[in-house]
Backbone bond lengths (Angstrom), bond angles and torsions (degrees), N, CA, C in turn:
res aa  C-N    CA-C-N  psi(-1)  N-CA   C-N-CA  omega(-1)  CA-C   N-CA-C  phi
1 M - - - 1.501 - - 1.475 113.42 -
2 N 1.332 117.32 146.63 1.500 122.25 -172.78 1.476 109.10 -98.66
3 W 1.393 116.24 144.56 1.422 123.94 171.59 1.500 112.72 -94.95
4 Y 1.329 119.72 152.47 1.402 127.13 171.44 1.537 110.38 -133.99
5 Y 1.350 118.91 145.18 1.425 120.12 179.58 1.516 112.93 -141.52
6 V 1.259 119.69 162.49 1.477 124.42 -178.71 1.529 104.48 -95.03
7 D 1.305 114.30 128.33 1.473 122.44 179.06 1.497 110.05 -127.64
8 Q 1.257 117.79 105.86 1.523 126.22 -175.41 1.421 111.70 45.95
9 G 1.330 114.51 54.11 1.476 122.93 174.43 1.559 114.58 81.07
10 K 1.346 120.80 5.81 1.343 120.17 -179.71 1.454 112.08 -126.87
11 Q 1.384 119.66 150.52 1.457 120.18 -178.22 1.498 108.61 -77.59
12 A 1.376 117.54 137.04 1.486 121.21 176.38 1.462 110.06 -127.54
13 G 1.254 118.48 157.70 1.511 125.13 -178.62 1.539 110.72 125.15
14 P 1.356 116.23 -174.79 1.434 128.85 8.14 1.496 113.80 -80.12
15 L 1.347 117.16 160.95 1.517 121.39 175.39 1.490 106.84 -134.50
16 D 1.270 120.38 146.37 1.499 123.89 169.90 1.497 108.64 -82.30
17 D 1.329 113.46 176.40 1.483 118.53 179.01 1.533 113.14 -55.60
18 A 1.239 117.44 -46.48 1.439 124.61 -179.54 1.493 113.37 -57.89
19 Q 1.327 117.79 -49.82 1.409 128.43 177.89 1.647 109.20 -61.78
20 F 1.323 109.66 -44.96 1.493 112.37 178.67 1.557 112.71 -61.84
21 A 1.287 115.71 -44.26 1.391 119.09 178.71 1.527 114.32 -64.04
22 E 1.380 112.39 -35.28 1.517 117.20 177.66 1.492 112.65 -63.96
23 L 1.402 115.85 -40.66 1.438 117.63 -179.38 1.549 113.89 -73.10
24 R 1.352 112.78 -28.91 1.467 116.57 170.47 1.529 116.28 -60.63
25 A 1.400 106.94 -47.21 1.529 113.56 176.19 1.442 116.08 -59.43
26 S 1.451 117.80 -35.50 1.419 121.46 -172.04 1.550 106.43 -85.41
27 G 1.381 120.41 -7.96 1.468 122.05 -178.98 1.471 117.09 88.28
28 Q 1.316 115.30 -3.70 1.569 119.52 174.96 1.508 109.30 -60.47
29 I 1.315 118.21 -43.80 1.401 120.49 173.58 1.473 107.98 -103.46
30 R 1.373 113.46 116.02 1.514 122.44 -179.98 1.522 113.75 -93.38
31 E 1.325 110.35 171.02 1.470 116.09 -178.85 1.579 110.85 -53.89
32 E 1.357 115.22 -40.14 1.449 119.80 -174.72 1.584 115.41 -88.46
33 T 1.293 113.69 1.68 1.426 118.36 178.76 1.528 113.41 -70.99
34 L 1.316 117.47 132.00 1.420 124.45 -174.86 1.495 107.29 -76.42
35 V 1.448 120.21 128.95 1.446 120.64 -177.52 1.596 107.10 -137.11
36 W 1.346 114.26 160.43 1.412 116.79 -177.09 1.547 106.33 -152.86
37 R 1.457 112.15 149.80 1.529 113.89 172.25 1.507 99.83 -151.54
38 E 1.385 110.28 166.58 1.488 114.63 -178.61 1.519 112.23 -59.31
39 G 1.290 117.18 136.30 1.473 125.52 -175.58 1.472 114.01 103.13
40 M 1.365 117.06 -12.24 1.428 119.21 177.24 1.509 107.86 -91.54
41 A 1.325 118.32 145.61 1.397 122.60 176.42 1.442 119.73 -70.65
42 N 1.438 116.45 -31.02 1.313 120.67 -178.17 1.544 108.84 -162.28
43 W 1.338 118.15 -179.88 1.509 118.80 177.40 1.609 109.28 -70.46
44 Q 1.288 109.48 143.90 1.539 114.59 177.45 1.486 112.67 -139.73
45 P 1.272 123.21 151.91 1.441 124.70 175.05 1.458 110.15 -57.98
46 C 1.347 116.08 143.32 1.382 124.65 -174.58 1.606 108.53 -59.68
47 R 1.318 116.21 -34.72 1.455 114.90 -179.53 1.564 117.76 -59.56
48 D 1.379 112.24 -18.72 1.470 118.31 -179.43 1.460 114.16 -92.85
49 V 1.418 117.44 -4.22 1.413 120.03 -175.52 1.475 106.74 -128.99
50 Q 1.404 116.84 148.54 1.450 125.15 178.45 1.549 106.17 -127.94
51 P 1.406 117.60 142.37 1.355 118.29 175.99 1.504 115.65 -57.00
52 G 1.270 123.38 130.04 1.459 127.86 179.65 1.537 112.10 87.84
53 I 1.403 117.35 -9.02 1.439 122.20 -178.97 1.506 109.28 -115.90
54 L 1.220 123.98 111.52 1.415 128.96 -178.53 1.591 112.53 -101.06
55 P 1.344 116.93 139.61 1.507 113.37 175.86 1.457 108.59 -69.80
56 S 1.347 116.78 153.14 1.468 119.61 -179.65 1.597 109.12 -65.25
57 A 1.374 114.12 133.79 1.357 120.10 -175.27 1.494 109.87 -154.85
58 P 1.321 124.44 149.37 1.476 122.78 177.75 1.436 109.07 -61.18
59 A 1.421 114.54 151.27 1.419 119.29 178.25 1.521 109.73 -60.73
60 P 1.363 116.56 132.22 1.461 121.98 -175.14 1.540 109.91 -73.26
61 P 1.393 116.07 155.62 1.372 117.33 172.98 1.576 115.70 -59.56
62 V 1.338 116.78 171.17 1.487 114.34 -176.80 1.562 106.24 -58.98
63 M 1.253 116.79 131.48 1.538 126.97 179.61 1.451 107.69 -95.34
64 P 1.291 118.19 158.72 1.480 125.62 171.86 1.499 107.94 -71.99
65 T 1.264 115.24 170.30 1.545 120.42 -176.92 1.540 111.05 -55.07
66 T 1.345 110.78 -45.50 1.489 116.85 177.67 1.474 110.79 -110.98
67 P 1.367 119.59 94.93 1.517 119.79 -175.89 1.517 110.65 -62.96
68 M 1.304 113.24 138.62 1.465 119.22 170.04 1.448 113.40 -108.37
69 A 1.457 113.58 155.70 1.406 116.41 -176.54 1.553 109.45 -73.04
70 P 1.365 118.97 152.17 1.505 120.98 -180.00 1.592 105.85 -67.09
71 A 1.312 110.06 140.57 1.454 116.21 175.38 1.524 114.20 -66.07
72 L 1.298 119.93 151.34 1.472 118.63 177.86 1.576 108.24 -70.96
73 A 1.365 113.38 145.68 1.388 115.92 -172.70 1.487 109.54 -61.47
74 P 1.301 118.41 150.56 1.538 125.77 -172.49 1.588 108.42 -59.41
75 H 1.271 117.66 -33.90 1.482 120.65 -174.32 1.529 108.69 -93.76
76 D 1.347 124.70 6.58 1.409 126.37 176.24 1.465 112.93 -112.68
77 A 1.289 118.42 158.54 1.472 125.26 172.68 1.395 112.06 -152.09
78 V 1.329 115.54 162.12 1.513 118.57 175.96 1.458 112.31 -107.68
79 C 1.338 113.21 132.93 1.478 120.37 -176.18 1.522 108.65 -68.71
80 I 1.281 113.94 132.79 1.558 118.89 178.57 1.544 114.08 -72.02
81 E 1.341 116.20 -12.23 1.407 116.79 -179.82 1.484 113.95 -93.97
82 C 1.315 115.57 -48.15 1.530 118.65 179.47 1.546 114.93 -99.28
83 G 1.387 119.30 -15.88 1.373 120.03 -176.03 1.469 119.07 81.69
84 K 1.335 116.32 1.52 1.579 119.77 -177.45 1.522 108.54 -94.95
85 M 1.304 113.85 153.30 1.486 122.41 -178.28 1.495 110.78 -91.44
86 F 1.268 120.03 136.85 1.424 133.40 175.91 1.485 115.48 -140.44
87 A 1.392 114.66 160.33 1.391 118.55 175.83 1.547 110.10 -70.36
88 K 1.373 117.14 139.20 1.487 119.71 -174.94 1.528 112.90 -62.32
89 D 1.284 119.29 -27.03 1.447 121.59 179.73 1.548 111.60 -74.31
90 E 1.286 119.12 -4.00 1.455 125.48 173.46 1.509 113.35 -107.04
91 M 1.376 114.93 7.21 1.490 118.80 -174.65 1.475 111.10 -126.89
92 I 1.275 120.20 171.21 1.410 126.07 172.75 1.481 108.06 -111.28
93 Q 1.348 120.21 151.70 1.394 128.55 175.12 1.471 115.88 -106.70
94 Y 1.272 118.35 133.33 1.424 121.47 175.58 1.566 107.05 -134.75
95 G 1.361 110.99 110.80 1.540 112.96 -169.77 1.441 113.66 61.38
96 G 1.341 116.95 -124.57 1.477 119.00 178.52 1.514 109.26 -99.69
97 N 1.300 118.31 8.23 1.530 119.07 -174.92 1.442 114.07 -107.36
98 W 1.354 122.31 161.36 1.341 122.84 -171.94 1.655 106.20 -124.27
99 V 1.201 122.78 150.77 1.497 127.03 -172.12 1.534 104.48 -138.09
100 C 1.372 118.18 130.00 1.473 118.75 178.93 1.489 108.85 -81.78
101 A 1.375 116.81 173.40 1.424 120.23 -178.49 1.502 111.32 -67.12
102 G 1.389 119.25 -39.05 1.406 121.80 179.06 1.518 113.81 -62.82
103 C 1.309 117.52 -34.42 1.449 118.92 -176.29 1.640 110.08 -94.19
104 K 1.275 115.21 -1.32 1.485 114.59 -177.76 1.513 115.38 -60.40
105 P 1.336 122.49 -41.55 1.466 125.14 178.97 1.597 109.77 -57.83
106 V 1.335 114.31 -47.46 1.483 115.80 -178.20 1.502 110.00 -67.77
107 F 1.315 118.35 -38.91 1.499 124.57 176.65 1.561 110.63 -58.25
108 M 1.339 113.53 -48.31 1.470 117.49 -173.59 1.627 108.34 -69.90
109 Q 1.352 115.06 -31.58 1.475 117.81 176.96 1.566 110.62 -68.75
110 K 1.338 115.93 -35.42 1.478 116.81 177.27 1.483 109.05 -67.83
111 L 1.321 121.25 -39.92 1.384 121.94 177.24 1.526 113.30 -61.31
112 A 1.326 116.99 -41.44 1.437 124.80 -179.39 1.601 111.85 -65.13
113 E 1.364 114.75 -33.95 1.368 121.74 -176.27 1.566 111.04 -90.22
114 G 1.333 115.46 -9.29 1.474 118.15 -175.87 1.518 115.09 76.00
115 A 1.399 116.96 17.03 1.374 122.95 -175.06 1.501 108.08 -72.69
116 R 1.397 118.86 162.70 1.423 122.51 -179.02 1.465 105.78 -76.33
117 L 1.369 117.26 138.69 1.433 124.98 174.36 1.544 114.64 -86.31
118 N 1.297 119.02 156.56 1.418 123.62 -179.41 1.519 111.61 -79.51
119 T 1.356 117.13 71.39 1.472 118.70 175.31 1.530 109.99 -95.73
120 S 1.292 118.86 176.53 1.396 124.03 177.96 1.503 116.61 -85.61
121 E 1.372 115.79 0.84 1.425 121.31 -172.99 1.566 105.88 -81.80
122 L 1.340 115.47 143.35 1.429 124.14 178.69 1.568 106.24 -93.63
123 R 1.397 114.95 132.76 1.383 120.13 171.54 1.471 110.45 -96.54
124 Y 1.325 116.59 107.85 1.399 121.09 -173.69 1.599 113.40 -79.86
125 A 1.292 119.43 134.70 1.405 124.70 -176.27 1.548 112.23 -77.02
126 G 1.317 118.49 126.88 1.401 122.55 -175.46 1.504 111.94 -73.87
127 F 1.344 110.64 -176.96 1.463 118.61 -176.88 1.504 112.64 -65.13
128 W 1.353 116.76 -46.90 1.495 118.53 -171.37 1.545 113.56 -72.95
129 I 1.316 113.96 -34.72 1.425 114.37 178.33 1.521 109.89 -71.58
130 R 1.252 119.83 -31.62 1.480 125.24 173.27 1.487 111.77 -67.27
131 F 1.297 118.12 -36.45 1.529 126.26 173.61 1.487 107.60 -59.20
132 V 1.276 120.84 -47.62 1.424 124.83 -177.82 1.496 109.85 -66.12
133 A 1.285 117.16 -39.66 1.544 120.18 179.28 1.482 108.00 -65.34
134 K 1.429 119.79 -41.59 1.403 124.41 -179.61 1.530 108.99 -67.70
135 F 1.278 119.53 -36.83 1.503 119.01 -179.56 1.550 108.57 -66.70
136 I 1.291 116.48 -38.57 1.509 118.94 -178.98 1.468 107.81 -63.62
137 D 1.348 116.03 -47.79 1.460 117.07 177.18 1.426 115.68 -61.58
138 G 1.338 117.54 -41.50 1.513 119.67 174.41 1.540 111.30 -59.37
139 F 1.367 122.64 -38.89 1.366 120.67 177.32 1.407 112.16 -67.19
140 I 1.341 123.26 -35.90 1.484 125.39 179.63 1.474 107.18 -63.76
141 I 1.377 116.72 -52.21 1.443 117.93 178.64 1.549 115.93 -58.87
142 G 1.319 113.44 -36.87 1.454 116.08 177.48 1.446 115.96 -64.95
143 L 1.390 116.91 -33.28 1.471 118.32 175.64 1.467 110.36 -71.26
144 V 1.244 119.69 -37.75 1.534 124.94 -173.18 1.537 111.43 -79.52
145 V 1.299 114.66 -36.29 1.574 119.14 -169.96 1.452 111.42 -116.09
146 V 1.350 118.04 -55.69 1.433 119.93 -164.82 1.642 110.29 -69.66
147 V 1.282 117.82 -44.60 1.444 123.26 -178.05 1.601 110.07 -55.39
148 P 1.365 116.71 -51.80 1.569 118.18 -178.20 1.560 105.72 -62.64
149 M 1.329 117.57 -42.58 1.541 116.45 -173.27 1.559 106.48 -70.73
150 V 1.320 127.08 -33.01 1.401 123.30 178.16 1.556 110.81 -67.68
151 I 1.297 114.14 -41.32 1.439 120.43 177.45 1.609 110.88 -59.37
152 F 1.307 112.61 -42.90 1.467 117.18 178.47 1.507 110.77 -68.85
153 A 1.358 117.15 -34.05 1.535 117.53 179.77 1.409 115.38 -84.11
154 L 1.301 122.27 -12.07 1.436 121.98 -176.34 1.473 119.34 -53.81
155 P 1.397 118.54 -43.33 1.414 122.08 176.36 1.498 111.66 -58.83
156 F 1.322 120.48 -41.44 1.522 124.72 176.42 1.447 110.59 -62.58
157 L 1.308 116.71 -44.22 1.469 119.22 -175.58 1.557 112.45 -69.19
158 M 1.279 114.50 -37.94 1.460 119.21 175.91 1.551 116.60 -64.06
159 H 1.299 118.07 -27.96 1.379 127.46 -179.06 1.524 113.48 -106.84
160 R 1.291 116.13 24.91 1.443 118.88 -172.72 1.488 115.94 -70.82
161 T 1.406 115.48 -33.80 1.406 122.59 179.07 1.523 110.90 -125.71
162 P 1.351 121.87 154.03 1.440 125.70 -178.12 1.488 110.79 -62.53
163 S 1.369 118.44 148.80 1.384 122.17 179.56 1.522 113.63 -68.29
164 A 1.393 118.23 154.41 1.535 116.91 179.60 1.546 113.54 -60.60
165 G 1.347 110.76 143.48 1.412 117.86 -179.06 1.474 118.75 80.13
166 S 1.349 117.98 -8.35 1.433 118.35 175.16 1.473 110.76 -89.18
167 S 1.266 122.41 155.35 1.464 123.09 173.63 1.408 113.05 -73.93
168 P 1.418 120.14 138.41 1.410 124.45 -174.85 1.598 106.46 -81.53
169 F 1.245 122.40 -1.62 1.382 125.49 179.00 1.499 116.00 -127.87
170 R 1.276 116.36 152.52 1.558 121.33 177.58 1.509 104.06 -148.21
171 F 1.399 110.90 158.88 1.477 120.40 178.07 1.493 108.28 -103.25
172 G 1.296 117.49 132.36 1.428 124.94 176.21 1.515 110.13 -77.05
173 V 1.423 112.10 -179.79 1.453 116.13 178.63 1.602 109.07 -64.87
174 D 1.274 114.51 -30.27 1.477 119.10 -177.71 1.529 115.22 -87.82
175 N 1.455 112.48 16.97 1.481 122.08 174.49 1.644 108.04 62.64
176 S 1.295 119.02 16.25 1.440 116.06 177.54 1.580 108.14 -93.94
177 L 1.385 116.37 157.37 1.510 117.61 -170.65 1.483 103.40 -92.40
178 H 1.405 114.32 137.28 1.437 118.79 173.98 1.596 108.25 -127.19
179 A 1.262 111.13 148.20 1.543 119.32 177.64 1.520 103.89 -90.00
180 A 1.325 112.55 113.14 1.573 116.76 -177.67 1.438 112.61 -66.72
181 G 1.332 120.02 -25.26 1.567 121.99 -175.77 1.457 109.15 -91.17
182 D 1.308 122.73 -13.41 1.480 126.53 -172.77 1.547 110.72 -57.37
183 M 1.252 119.04 -51.71 1.501 126.58 -172.22 1.560 109.10 -62.04
184 P 1.379 119.54 -54.18 1.425 115.96 -179.24 1.493 109.90 -64.03
185 N 1.268 119.01 -40.47 1.431 116.31 178.60 1.575 114.34 -60.70
186 L 1.240 115.71 -41.99 1.447 120.25 175.68 1.500 112.86 -61.90
187 I 1.335 119.92 -43.86 1.345 125.23 176.87 1.573 110.14 -57.96
188 G 1.358 114.38 -49.20 1.459 119.61 -179.78 1.568 112.79 -60.51
189 N 1.264 112.34 -41.33 1.533 115.41 178.29 1.538 111.11 -65.81
190 L 1.277 115.61 -44.95 1.517 120.79 178.24 1.493 110.57 -60.89
191 F 1.334 116.78 -40.18 1.462 120.95 178.27 1.445 113.36 -62.52
192 G 1.368 114.80 -47.09 1.458 122.12 179.47 1.544 108.98 -57.16
193 L 1.358 115.24 -46.28 1.508 114.65 178.63 1.533 112.01 -64.26
194 L 1.277 115.43 -41.72 1.544 119.51 -177.72 1.500 106.92 -67.10
195 F 1.360 120.02 -30.96 1.441 118.31 178.56 1.502 114.43 -69.81
196 Q 1.347 115.73 -37.10 1.433 119.33 176.60 1.575 113.76 -69.10
197 V 1.310 116.13 -36.10 1.438 120.08 176.20 1.498 111.29 -65.85
198 I 1.284 119.54 -44.74 1.456 126.75 -175.84 1.547 108.65 -68.44
199 F 1.376 115.27 -41.68 1.470 119.29 -177.55 1.574 111.07 -65.93
200 V 1.384 116.76 -39.93 1.443 121.90 -179.75 1.462 110.08 -72.62
201 G 1.336 119.33 -35.35 1.456 123.57 178.50 1.523 114.08 -67.13
202 I 1.375 112.19 -44.63 1.429 119.79 177.03 1.554 112.92 -62.66
203 N 1.307 113.83 -42.50 1.486 117.82 175.46 1.539 109.73 -58.12
204 A 1.223 119.94 -38.81 1.529 117.33 -176.13 1.436 109.29 -78.58
205 I 1.346 120.78 -32.74 1.442 122.29 -179.12 1.525 107.83 -73.39
206 Y 1.275 119.77 -42.44 1.444 129.49 173.54 1.547 109.04 -51.31
207 A 1.340 116.03 -57.88 1.517 116.75 -179.69 1.438 112.20 -66.56
208 G 1.359 123.20 -35.45 1.460 123.21 -179.77 1.413 112.95 -68.58
209 F 1.418 121.96 -37.10 1.448 122.98 -175.15 1.606 103.95 -73.36
210 F 1.285 119.71 -55.85 1.502 121.08 -175.45 1.461 112.81 -60.27
211 V 1.266 119.51 -43.39 1.513 122.45 -177.49 1.551 108.52 -70.46
212 G 1.278 120.03 -36.95 1.454 127.07 175.28 1.540 113.82 -63.89
213 K 1.318 111.26 -42.28 1.540 118.09 -176.76 1.514 114.32 -89.05
214 Y 1.319 117.55 -40.17 1.445 122.06 -171.31 1.569 111.14 -118.23
215 G 1.313 115.90 -11.11 1.563 113.44 177.84 1.600 107.91 92.98
216 A 1.362 119.86 -10.24 1.377 122.00 -174.97 1.590 110.71 -163.76
217 T 1.232 117.63 153.63 1.431 124.14 173.53 1.513 106.61 -80.88
218 P 1.353 119.52 161.85 1.465 123.90 175.89 1.552 110.55 -50.17
219 G 1.307 117.79 -42.01 1.462 117.70 -179.01 1.529 112.74 -60.53
220 K 1.387 115.35 -45.30 1.491 124.69 177.66 1.462 106.84 -62.69
221 M 1.355 118.82 -44.14 1.467 118.05 -176.90 1.495 110.63 -60.67
222 A 1.309 118.56 -42.55 1.499 123.17 177.02 1.483 111.48 -57.29
223 C 1.369 118.04 -36.65 1.388 120.41 -175.56 1.595 110.56 -93.38
224 K 1.339 114.97 6.26 1.554 120.61 -179.36 1.534 111.84 62.06
225 L 1.321 117.12 42.39 1.437 125.55 173.94 1.462 114.50 -113.78
226 T 1.274 119.03 153.30 1.496 123.10 176.77 1.565 107.63 -145.30
227 V 1.353 110.41 157.49 1.541 119.96 -179.64 1.453 104.98 -99.59
228 V 1.359 116.86 131.32 1.400 124.44 176.99 1.513 113.64 -137.05
229 D 1.406 115.80 167.92 1.417 116.57 176.88 1.529 111.39 -87.09
230 I 1.373 119.26 -167.97 1.393 120.94 -177.12 1.563 113.70 -60.57
231 N 1.327 111.97 -28.37 1.488 114.79 -178.53 1.569 112.69 -91.82
232 G 1.208 115.77 1.74 1.458 117.73 -177.23 1.458 117.71 88.20
233 A 1.370 112.44 8.64 1.566 119.67 178.46 1.566 112.30 -88.68
234 K 1.346 107.75 151.63 1.536 111.27 177.46 1.538 110.49 -67.30
235 I 1.280 111.26 141.93 1.552 117.20 -177.91 1.473 109.85 -91.21
236 G 1.309 118.72 158.25 1.413 129.26 -178.35 1.573 113.59 -84.60
237 Y 1.313 116.86 174.84 1.454 121.59 -176.91 1.556 107.87 -65.76
238 G 1.312 123.19 -36.63 1.394 121.70 -179.37 1.460 115.25 -61.65
239 R 1.355 118.25 -44.10 1.423 119.11 178.38 1.518 110.13 -77.07
240 A 1.399 120.84 -29.47 1.388 120.90 -179.90 1.489 111.64 -66.19
241 F 1.401 119.16 -39.73 1.441 122.27 -177.04 1.612 107.48 -74.67
242 G 1.390 118.39 -33.34 1.341 123.50 178.93 1.529 107.75 -66.11
243 R 1.290 117.19 -43.38 1.445 120.77 175.93 1.584 116.18 -62.17
244 G 1.382 112.62 -38.70 1.460 120.18 174.98 1.482 110.49 -58.24
245 F 1.329 118.65 -48.62 1.458 124.23 -176.37 1.529 107.25 -72.94
246 A 1.297 119.64 -33.07 1.468 119.82 177.71 1.533 113.82 -60.79
247 E 1.373 113.18 -25.82 1.528 119.51 179.54 1.523 107.88 -65.07
248 I 1.306 119.54 -22.23 1.480 121.36 177.99 1.564 107.50 -58.74
249 L 1.355 115.40 -44.95 1.479 117.26 175.99 1.403 114.20 -61.17
250 S 1.327 121.84 -38.22 1.502 125.06 178.28 1.454 110.97 -61.34
251 R 1.443 120.67 -33.69 1.368 123.66 178.20 1.507 112.06 -79.09
252 M 1.266 118.20 -33.69 1.504 123.37 -173.36 1.478 108.07 -65.67
253 I 1.253 125.20 -27.75 1.477 128.09 -173.74 1.518 108.50 -101.21
254 C 1.331 116.77 44.15 1.454 123.16 176.05 1.547 111.15 60.16
255 N 1.345 114.77 31.72 1.491 118.71 175.41 1.561 111.62 71.17
256 I 1.322 118.63 8.99 1.426 120.12 176.43 1.529 112.23 -63.06
257 G 1.316 117.04 -28.91 1.411 119.81 175.79 1.577 114.68 -59.01
258 Y 1.350 115.99 -29.55 1.465 120.26 174.32 1.501 110.87 -81.68
259 I 1.335 113.19 -37.88 1.552 115.11 -174.31 1.518 114.02 -66.91
260 I 1.365 116.90 -25.27 1.474 120.07 -176.31 1.630 108.57 -63.90
261 A 1.337 112.15 -20.81 1.441 112.68 -179.42 1.559 113.04 -61.69
262 A 1.298 114.35 -28.97 1.449 118.62 179.59 1.557 112.72 -66.12
263 F 1.324 117.75 -18.30 1.447 119.68 -173.30 1.502 111.63 -119.33
264 D 1.351 118.47 2.27 1.408 122.97 -178.65 1.584 107.14 -88.32
265 G 1.378 118.24 145.24 1.348 121.82 178.91 1.474 114.67 -63.56
266 Q 1.421 117.66 -32.96 1.462 122.91 178.96 1.491 112.11 -104.46
267 K 1.353 114.84 12.94 1.451 119.22 173.63 1.562 111.94 67.62
268 R 1.322 119.10 29.84 1.391 125.28 -175.10 1.481 112.34 -85.39
269 A 1.369 120.08 136.56 1.423 120.12 173.24 1.564 106.50 -93.31
270 L 1.336 119.89 176.83 1.351 121.72 -177.77 1.564 112.76 -53.83
271 H 1.292 116.90 -47.27 1.518 120.02 -176.73 1.582 108.20 -67.47
272 D 1.302 116.77 -24.90 1.480 115.50 175.27 1.489 110.20 -68.56
273 H 1.375 115.87 -42.25 1.488 120.06 177.14 1.455 111.90 -57.57
274 I 1.423 114.65 -47.85 1.468 119.32 -179.58 1.479 116.26 -58.88
275 C 1.318 118.02 -38.81 1.422 123.08 -171.88 1.596 111.17 -106.84
276 S 1.343 114.75 4.23 1.520 119.66 178.15 1.556 107.42 59.17
277 T 1.207 121.90 53.74 1.429 123.68 178.41 1.536 109.31 -120.88
278 R 1.318 117.16 165.60 1.405 128.09 173.91 1.456 111.82 -132.94
279 V 1.447 118.80 146.04 1.378 121.17 173.80 1.522 104.81 -109.36
280 V 1.387 118.01 119.57 1.479 119.49 -174.74 1.617 107.29 -128.06
281 Y 1.285 108.67 168.76 1.533 115.86 170.04 1.517 109.13 -68.96
282 K 1.293 115.37 140.12 1.431 119.04 175.50 1.495 110.77 -80.81
283 E 1.390 123.02 130.36 1.315 123.32 179.76 1.565 114.15 -77.37
């Protein structure tokens, strides 16, 4: 059976039990959030309902193949500040949104200060703020990974070619001809290739871990950004790591995968298109 919930005054869902539990754990569905599933007589706060446990209710009438949640009563609305349901005659309306009496002072203060209101619209992060976030992440990875690797590789790079005036060839004990500079050059080339592979892999793992666990990398956190799905919900580890490795493709085509975010209506880079994600400002 599927779950439905009220998100900032709008019905969202359906969700299976696993998805419902994940949203509860992430805090997107709070204790006071109104929820409903087949077999329930009406919407109830999440604190009163547990996945797999339904309150006692009479058997519902024959339902359609895909049951839908009951619509909110015409005279009721959900407050965009606290997420609770009240009668409309006890609330004030601003645009298409409703605010309860208890939240009215906070709401009016936000209006007076020009602060952003709690609407359901996503604020997509533009190209330059994402560039700053990526620069911060690159700096962090550089300190942790690149600097130690360069220090380790420095001796190989310094001895990559034979010194001036020395013969590039020498004879071994078995009188066979050896190129004295071949081995350092080979080691240097292999290290350069290994460095690129490790750097790209660590970038992908770094992005996958932080986005999967916190919804954003440290660079995005510093810029108050987060990565979400098309509905504005936090993504899981699977999609986060997929997105991280999809960034490799954005780099391989001369970073064009990143540049297209400047021209996309929802500011999506190539890896966002591939994984159906969005980068938005964190509320």
